[in-house]
C-alpha positions, 0 to 999 in steps of 0.5 A: 445525794440525800437531803439533809435536815437543818434546824435554824433559829432566827431571833429578833423579829421581822424582817426575817430576810427571806421569801417563800414560794411554792410550786404545785405539788411541791413543799414550800421553798425558800425562794429568795434570801437577802444577801448578808441578812439575818437568814443568810447569816444563819445559813438559810439558802434559796432552794431550801425546803421548809418542813416546819415553822416553830415546831408545826409542820407546814405543807403550804406556803400560806401556812409558812407565811401565817406562822412568820407573821405571827412569830413573836421574836423567834422563828424556828425553821426545820429545813431540808437541803 
């Protein structure tokens, strides 16, 4: 089954309601989503690959973390599922 690209916007600032991890050689991935949290309610699920945050491509979990930390009220994600 081919991967689907999703665009998700989380509004209101942190906490965003999900955690990010990365295995060696793999793209950053959503490792955990808080049940009934903002990320969950917007359709983010554990196992989603994170391609970009706020319009900037991210190859490493550290980049995702930095962009999450520096987001000002809105977090826009491009995901693959």
